[in-house]
N, C-alpha and C positions, 0 to 999 in steps of 0.2 A: 797422169791420165786426164784427159779433157772430157767434160760431160755435156756441154752445150747441147748439140744435136743428139749426141748419143745418150744423154740423160733421158730424153723422151723415149728412145728405144728401150732403155732399161726399165722405165716406169711402165711401159706397155707390154714388156716381154711376158710371154706365157710361161707357165711353170715347166720344169724339166719333164721330159717324157717319163711315163711310168716304166718301171723295170720289174723284174721278177719279184713277186712278194717274198718277204723274208730275207732278202739280201741287203747288204750294206750299200748305201748311196755314197757316191763321191761328191764332195763339196764342190760348189761352183769353181771353175778352173782357176780364177784369180786367187781364191782362198787355198785350193788344194796345192798349188805350186809353193806357197809359203809353208804350209804344213809339212811338205816333203823335203824342204831345204834343211841342211844341217844347222843346229842352233849355235849361238855364240859360245865359245869356250868359257869355262870358269877359271878362276885364278886363286892360288894359295901362296901367301908370302912366307918365306922361310923365317924362323925366329931371329936369325942374324941379319935379316933385311937385305941379303945379298942376292937372293934368287926368287924368281916367280915360277911356281909350278903351273904350267898351262895345261888345263884339264879339258880334253874333248868330251863334250856331253853327248850321250846317245840320244838319237831322235826318239820320237814317240814309239813305244813298243808296239809290236804287232798283237792283234787279238789272239793269235796262236800262243804267244808268250804269256799273255795275260790269262789264258784259259788253262794253264797247267794246273794240275790238282793242288789244292791248298787245304790246310787244316785251320779251323777257326777255334781257338782255344783261349779262354780266360782273357778275352779282349785283344789277343794277338792273332795275326794271320801269318802262317809260315808255309814255306815250301818244303814238304817232307823229303823230296828228292835231294835237296842240298843242305837241309837243316839250317836254313836261313830265313830271312823275312820274305814274305810273298812279293811277287813282282810289282804289285801296285804300291808297295811300301818303300821301294828303293829307287833312287835316281842313279842309274848306272852311267859310268864313264867309259869311254872307248879309246882314248888317246892320252898320252902324257909326254910333255916336253919340259925342259928347264931353260929359263931365260935369265942370263946374267944381267942384273939391273944396271951395273956400271958400263958394260960394253955392249949390251944388246944381243950378244951371241946366244943362239938357241941350240940346245942339244935335244934331239928327239929320242925318247926311250923306245927301244925295239921290244914290243910285247908280242907274244904269239898271236897269230891272226885270229880275230874274233873274240879277243879277251874283253870281258866285261868286268869292271872293278868298281869299288866304292870306298868311301871313308878314308881318303888320303890324309895322312897325318905326318907332319915333319917331326923328326927326332929333336929333342931339346937343343942339341948343338947345331942343328940345321944342316947336318952332313948328309942325311938320308931321308927318304920318304917311304913310309909303310902304307900298305893298303891291303884289302882283301879282294880276291877275285872269285868269280863263279866258275866252278868246274861242273861237268855233267852230273857228278854224284856227290858234290860237296863244295865247301868253301876252302880256299887256300890263302895263306899269308905270304905276302911278297914284300921285298925291300928293293927300292930303286936308288942308285947312287946318282949324284949330280953329274957324273961323267956320262950318264946315259945307260949304264949297265943295270940290269934288273934280274932278280932271281927269286924263285919260290923257296921259302925257308920252312914251311910247315903245311900240312894238309889236315883236313878234318876239323876245321873251326866250327864252333856252335854259335851261329848268329841269330838265334831265336829271340833273344832279349835286345838285340841291337848290335852296335859295333863291338866285335868280339876281341879287341886287343887294345893295349895301351903301352906306350914306351916307359921304360924305367928311367929314373932321373939322370943316370950316367950315360944314356944313349947307347949302351952296349947290349941291351936286350929288350924284349917285349914280354909283357904278361898277356897270355892268350887264353880265351875261354874255348875249350875244345870238347868234342864228343868223347865221352869216356871210352877207354880202350875196352874192347870186348863187350860192347853194349848189347849186341844181339838184335834180333828182329823186333819190329814194332808190334804192339799188342793187336790181336785180331778180334774184331767184334763178333760176338756170337749172335746168331739169328734167333736164339731162344732166350728170352729175358730170364734172369734169375729171380726177378720180383719187380715190384713197382718202384718208381722214383718218389721218395717221400721227403717233403720239407715241412717243417712246422715252426711256429713262433709262439712262445709261451708268454704273451702279454707284454713283451718288451718292445718299445718303440724302435723300429729298425727301417727307416725310410731309405729309398735309393732312387736315384734318377734312372732313366732308361738307358741301358747300355747294350751294345751289340756283341756278338761272338762269345757269349759266355759258356762256361762248362754246363753240360746238360745231364750227365749221368756218370756212372762209374767208369765206363769205357773212355769217356773224355778225360777223366782224371788220370787214367792209366796212360793215355796218349800224351797228356801234359807232362807227366813225370818222365816219360821215355824221351821225348824230343827236347825238353827244356833243361833237363839235368846236364850239367857240364863239369869239366875238370879244369881248374886253373893250372897253367903250365908256364914256366919261365923258358923262353926260347932266345938264346943269344944270337947275335947277328950272323954267326956262322951256321946256325941251324940246330945247335945242340939243345935238347929239350930236357926239362926236369919238372916233374909234377909238384904242385904246391897244395898241401892239405888234402882234404877229402872232397869227393864230388858232391854236388848239391845243386839246388835251384838258385844260382847266384845271379841276381838281377843287376848288380853293380859292383865294381871293384876299383880301387885306386891305391897307388903306392905313395907312401909318405915322401916329402921332399928330400929327406936324407937317404931314401932307398931301403930303410931297415924294416918298415912295417907295411902291412897290407890291411886296408879297410874294406870290408865286404858287407853286402846285404843279401840275405838268403830268405827265400820263401819256405813256409812250413805248412803242414796240415793243421786243422781241417780247411778245405777249400770252400768256396761259395759258388752257388749257382745263380746268384743275383748281382754279384759284383765282379769286376775284373781283377786281375792278379795284383794290382797295386794296393788292394785292400786286404790281401791274404795275410795271415800271421807272418811276421817278419822278425828275423834276428839280425841285428847290426852288431858287428864284432870286429875286433882288431886282432891280427895274428902277426907273428914275425914274417919276414919276407919268404921264409921257407915253409910257412904254414903252421907253426906252433902257436896254439891259442894263448892270447895275452889278456884280453879284456872283452867281455860282452857288455856292450853299451845298453842294449834293450832287447827283450824277447817279447814282443807285443802280440796280443791276440788278434783275431779277425776284427777288422775295423768296420763292423756292420751296424754300429750304433751312432754314427755321426749325424748331427743335424744336416739338413739339406742346404743350409746357407753356404754361399760361396767361400766364405772365410773359415768355415768349420775345418777342424783338423784333429788328428789323433792325440790321445793323451801320451805323455812321456816323451823321451828323446826322439827327434826326427831331424831330417835334413843334415845328417852328419857329414862332415868334410874335414880335410886337412887344412890347417892354417897355411896359406901358400907361402908366406915369407918366414916360416920357422922350420926347424929341422923335422920335428914330429910332434905337433900339437893338435889334438883332436878338438873339434868345435861342433856344437850342435845347438838346436833350438828346442825349447819346451813351452807348451802352452801354460799360461797362468790363469786361464779362464775355463779350464777343463775341456778345451777344444770348441767351446760354444761362443761365437763372436757376439751374441746378444747379451752375454753376461756383463753386468755393470761393474767394471773394474778399471782402475787407472792405467794398468798395463796389461796387454794381452799375451805377450811372449817374453821370454828371457833367453839370452844367449850364454852358453857355458863353454869354458875351455878347460882342457886337461892335457898337460904335456906328458911325454914319455918319461918314465915307464908306466904311466897311467895308474899309479898306486895312490897318489895323493888325492885329496878331495878336489873335485872340479871347482873352478872359480867363476863367478858371474861377471861376464864382460859388460853386459848392458841389458836393460829392459826396454821393450818397444811399446809405444802407445797403441799400435795396430798390429796386424799379423805380420810377422817377420817375412821379408821377401828376399833377403840375401845380403852378402857382405863383400865389399871390395877390399882386398888386403894391400897394405903398403909397407909399413915397418912398425917397430915397437911404439912409435909415437902417433901413428895415424892409420886408421882403417875407417871405412865408410859403411854404415849400416843403413839399409833401406827397408821400410815397412810400408804396407798399403792396407787401406780399408775399402772394401768394395762398396759398401752401402753409401758412403759419402764421396767416393772416388778420391780419397785423401791419401797423400804420400808424405811420409816424414823421412828426412835424411839426417842421420845422427853421426857425429864424429866421435870416435872412441880411440883410446890409447891402449893397445894390448898390453903394454908393460905396466899400466896402471888401471887394472880392471875396475869398473864401476864409475870411472870419471868420464862422463859423457857431456856432449854439448849439442844442442839442437842447431842444425845448420840451415834447415829449410823445411817448410810445410807448404804443400801446394796441391792443387787439383791436378791429378796426373793426366787428365784429358786436355788440359790447357796447353795448346800448341805454342801460343805466343810467349808464354812464360816458362817454357821448358829450358832449363839451364844446361841441358846435355848431361853427359856422364864422364867421369874420369877415364882417360885412355888406359888400357891395360896392355901389357906385353908379357910374354913368357920369360921367367927368370931362368937361371942356369939349370934348375931342376925341372923345367917345363911347366911350371905352375903360373897362372896369370896373376900379376901384381900391377898396381898403379904406377904410372910413369911420373917420376918426380922431376922437378926442375933441378938444375945443378946445385942450387943452394939448399935443396931439400925442404924448403919452406912452402912449397906449393906443388900441386899436381896439374898435369896437362888435362884439359877437358875438350871434348868435341861434342857438337850438337847439330841439329838440323837447321837451326836458325830460321824458324818459320816466322814469316811476317805476312801482312796482307798482300804485299807486292810479290811474294814468292818465298821459297825456302832457299836460304843461302848458308850452307854449312860453314862452321867456324872452328877455329882453334883458339883456346883461351887458357889461362892459368887460374887456378882456384886456390887461395891461401888455405893451408891446413888449419890455421888458427881461426878461420871464419872471415867473413867479409866478402866484398864484391869481386867478381871475376875481372880479369884483364884480358881483353881481346888482343890476340897476336896477329890473326889473319882471318879474313872472311872471303868466301867465294864471291865473285863479281858476275853480274849479268853479262852475257846471256847464259852463263853456265850454272849448272848444279854440280858442285865438286866437293866430294867428301874426303876427309883425311883418313887414309888407310893405315899409315905407320909413320913414326918419326924415325929418321935415319941416322941421327947422331945424338950424343949425350947432351948437347947444348940446345937441342930442339930447333935447329936452324934449317935443316933439310927434311923434306917429307915426301912421301909417296901418296898421291891422291888418285881418285877415280873421277874423271870428268865427263860430263855429257851436256848436251843442250837440246833444244827442240829439233835441231837439224843434224847434230853430230852424235854418232853412236858412242856409247860409254867406252872409254879407254883409260889406261893407267898412265900417270904423268909423274915426272920427277921435277920438283920445284923447291925454291927456298921460301921460307916464311916471310921474308922481307920483300917479296915481290920478284920481279924479273920474269923472263920468259920461261914457261914450263917446257920440259923436254918429254916427248911421248916415249913410253916404254913399250906399249902394245899398239897394234894397228888393226883392231877388229872392225870388219866392214858392217855396213847396214844390212841386217838379215832380211829385210823386206823393203827394198827401195821403192816398190809400188806405193808405199805409204808416205813417201817423201813430200808429196804435194798435198797431203791432208792438212787441213787447217784446224788448229785447236785454240780455244780461248776459254779462260775462266770467266763465267758470267756470274753476276751477283744480282740478287733480287730480294724482296721481303715477303714474309708470310703475312697473312691477314692481320695477325696480332702485332706486326712490326718486327718480328724476329728476322735478322738478316740471314739469308741462305745463299748457297752458291753451288755450282756444278761445272764440270768440264764439258764444253760443247765442241763436238767434232763434226766437221763438214767434209764431204767427199772431195778428193782431188779434182781441181778444175771447176768446182761449183761457183756460180756467180748468182747472187741473190736476185739482182735486177733482171738478169737474163732468164734464169731458170725458175724463179719463183719459189714458194715454200715447198719443202720436202716432206715426204713421210718420215716420221721421227720416232725413234725408240728411246724411252727413258729406262735406264738400267741402274738399279739402286739397291741399297742394303740399309735398313733402318739402324739407328744407334741410339742408345739411351744415355741421358745426361742428368746431372743434378744441378746444373748451373746454366741458365739461358745465355749468359755472356760467353761461356765457353762453347756452347752449342752453336752459336752464331759466328764463330771465327771462320774466316776465309783465307786460304793460302793459294795464291795464283800458281798454277802448274805449268806456266808457259816456258819454263827452262828445263823441262823433263823430256827425255827421248822416249817416245811411246811407240812400241811395235807389238802387235798382238801375237800371242802364242796359244797353243792348245785350243780350248773351247771359247776363247774370248769373243764377246759380242761385238767388239770393235771390227772384226772381219766384215761385218755388214756394211761398213763404209764403202767397200768395193762393189756393193750392190745398189748403191744410190740412196742410202738412208742417211739422215742426220742422226747423231747419237748424243744425247745428254747423259754423260757418264757420271755415275756417283753423285747425282743431285742430292743435296743434304736432306735427309729424312729424320730429323731429330725427334725423339720422344722424350719430353722433359718432365721430370718430377722434382720440383723445388720445395724447399722448406719441409722436407720429410714426406712429401706426397709421393705416392707410388706412380711412376711414369705410366705404367701399363693400364692404369684405370681410365686414362683418356687416350689410349692408343689409337683407336679408330678415328676419333675427332682430329687428333694431331696429324695422323697420316693423311687424311683427306686434305687438310690445309697445306701440308708440305707438297703434295702432288699438284694441287690446284695452282700453287705459286710457281712450281717448275714449268707446268704447261703454259701458263700465262707468259712466263719469261721468254720461252723460245718462240712463241707466237708473236710477241711484241717486237722481237728482233727481226721478224719477217722471214725467218728461215724454217720455221716449223709450221706445218699445216694442222690447224686445230681439229680438222675432220679426219686426219690420218695419223693419230697418235697411238703408239703401242707402249706397253710397259712390260718389263721383265726383270728377272732376278734369279739368283741361285741360293739354295738353302733358305736362310731367313729372308732373303730377297724374293724367293718363290712364295713364301708365306705372305709377304707384303703384296705381291702381285695379285694373288687370289683375293686378298682383302680389298684392294683398290677396285677390282672388277666387280666385287659384290657391293661396295658402298659408294661408288661414284659412276658417272657416265662420261668420264674424261677420255677413255681409251676405246679404240676399235677392236683391240685384241691383246692377248697377253701370252708371255712365255714364262713358265714356272718350272725350274729345274731342281730336282732333289729336295723338295720342300716337305714340311710337316704342316698339316692343315687342320688337324683335330687335336686340340690341346688336352682333351680327356685321356689321350694316349700317352701323354707326358705329365702325369699328375703330380710329380714331386719336383716341379720346376722346369724351366726351359729358358734358353737364351739368357736374358738378364733378369728373369723372374725368379725370385727366391721363395715366394709363397707357394704352398701346395694348393692343389685343386680345391680342397676342403676349406682352406683359409680364404680363398679368393674365387669362389665358384662363378660369380657373375663376370669377372674379368676373363677367366678361362673360356667361358662360353662366348662372350662378345668378341673376343680376339680370334676365335676359331672361324675361318672362312667356311669350314664344313657346315657350321650352323646355318649359314646363309647361301648354301649351294644353289638353292632355288632362285636366288636373285642374280646369279651370274648368267647374263644373256650374251655377252661378247665371247667370241671364239677364244679358247684357251688351250695352249699346247702344254701338256705335262710330260716331262722327261725325268727318268729316274734310273740310277744304276741298280741293277738287280742284286748286287752284293754291297749295298750301301753300308759303310762301317761307322757312320757318324752317330753320336748319341742323339736319339730322338727322331731322326729322319729315316725310320724303317721304311722299306719299300711299300709296306701296307698302307702308309699314309697316302701315297699317290694312288694306289690301287683302290682304296675306299673312296677317295675324292673323285676319281674317275667314275666309279659306280654311282655316286651321288649326283654328279653332273649329268651323266647319261640318263639316269632315272628321272631327272627333272627337265629333260629335253634340251640340254645345252649343246653347243657345238664344241666338241672337245676331241683331241687326239692324245693318246697315252702311249708313249714310247718307252719301252724297257730295254736298257742296254745290258746285254749279257756280260756277267763277270766283272762289271764295273763297280767301283766303290763310290764314295761321296763325290770325289773329283774324278773325271773320266780321263783315262790314260791312253788307251790303245789308239793307234792311228785310225783304224776303221771306225771306232766309236766316236772319235773326235770329228772325223769327216761326216759321219751320220748326223751328229748333233748339229753341226753348222748347216748341213743340207736341210734338216728339219726346220731349223729356225728361219732360214731363208725362204723355204717353201711356204711356211705359215704366214710370214709377213707379206710375201708376194701375193698370196691369196686374199688376205683379209685386211691389209693395211695399205699396200701400195696403190691399188686402183683408186682413182679419184671418186668414182661412184661406189657407194657401199655395195659390197658383195653379199648376195643372198646365199647363206650357207647351203641351202637345198639345191642351188643351181650349180654348185661347183662339183668337179669330179673328185671322188675320194682319192686320197693318196694311196700309192702302191702299198699293199700289205695291210690296209685298214679294213 
């Protein structure tokens, strides 16, 4: 698209004609056509690396689908008609094909017309793919063969806790979580209360962050029991079913690698009205594969006494799992600090192992300096333990030998926000039992590692080997400009052939077959550009300095056909999201994004490029607290300096018009937007989506803030743009999903901010999107959001002469 002469027309265009109040707007045509186009398929590689499952993704759901009745219980949102997760929580797929990697031959799986399915999962032997499908009155379990045949093997799955099935290690059956037989009708609420809802606390500290969708009364408890209770069932590939154990609130289950035992986590009473289900009393236990009790690992009470710190955790065993490379060894973590990360101890966690038959005392595999974050399994001689400390952003990597518990060696200590110093992670692949294990070199003395390869010049993913005995990595292959190419899988035991996913600024992502030693890559897929109208958009990473000398950067996008000399400076939108750091050197790292393929989807602000705006995307907004200082104590000052540097940078390039700057963001970016309008005069207008503006409504911490309101009252007050609503004179557009499910961003945040702005005479529009959560899903809501954003900027930012709010025509429905 050329804009020379047509740019002038765009900049002078009037707003869209008003339509009937209370109806959805269609986004500008150039945007709407992209929204309505089918998205690029997803891909799942089989464990034997022979086949790609090509997964057609359903486009944005309709508002009708999103408006189906749901229940909000204990932090979950479910569809009572299907006993599955609510529409807003599932990415549905609508087509399935199998592509042979060696020959390129594709077989399309014939599914019933209108089938919507999710959670595709290859069997450990790679022969079949299982998934669950949505029926009018429930969820069903399906198996598809690589030949293209597909069949339903069970109905009545219980998907309330998530994916309701898992393969057995022998690939001959699945364990499914199902609605109990003869469950009966759901509890019916009475209109006459039996009494008040009473909660009390007897002097015990029990702080909790703000959560959505909690239980409220006895009827909610009864609904939770009814819909979430399930029965584990073994279903063989022919469809024969056999119950396992007793029904319960089973949040998680996994089969031991040898197929003999089952590890489960069950919720128990009493429930909480202040915390989601993850904090409810929990029993973690081992049974035989047919449900006979073997070992109860822990039966812990309600976790309502945790500190609010991010690294706080429960007392006793947690994060239980099977050792992936052993027949049946139970592994779990326990806090050595009582669950309080502020405790002054040398080690905060320990990792314990106990092999079947689970009668001997557990052995200690390792202790971790910070909070345990997970373990990558390999063999008896090597596993990799990772821990992290939030306060300092420190990560430790520790090598352990499972055959020699207690023998550990420190491999790495790093700031996990450091992009330049990121060594990547070992590659994992599923073993014969379907469990992920690290990929060793043929000599078994090293593991293969992949990483993003971030440098100032760009990110160039790599393949390397890491000696298990310690020492430096050896690079085997690195992506070359102009490509961003990630390693998906190694295709042979020698690590010579690999499957990659390659893209560039001009080439859509596709899968390639190549050798590690170089040579020409062979395409396996041929996915087209989903939005060719963006092919002419120019993107460049710009770098600049903050007033204190801190280097910053952002991705500058310019409309297709734009010529700075011919067209002059453009109205410009800065779209950002602040981030907290403990190290200024890390905060100032720049990674050029010039080798990435960028096409907007959903409610992306980048769609505004089609409307004649320049966009500075993700300009760095670091908030730094070094030497133990709290970053948020200087939040407003640092935010002002970040924004001033970004505005100056685009103006200095001659593409941004200082008098026509807008700022916007989503969630914490909306919080940032309101603060910048309150504390600077840099912007003519702002767009704030799904934000939180009054921190007294999140008194036990928010975002990266661990202190409570009573520990940091001045910071909470000064960071809240609600406090300074009377200073916001520039027009601000507030958008919020009426069913926001994000912690802290209750819709009341925007409701009360709108009231404060309106009461102080601000120019403000408040748009509530029915039935939408924190991220907006429905096609109608997406289109409305982009129409509102375009209309707002066209009114208050695009005109070269400042628009007087009183002289504008109110938007339809306002």
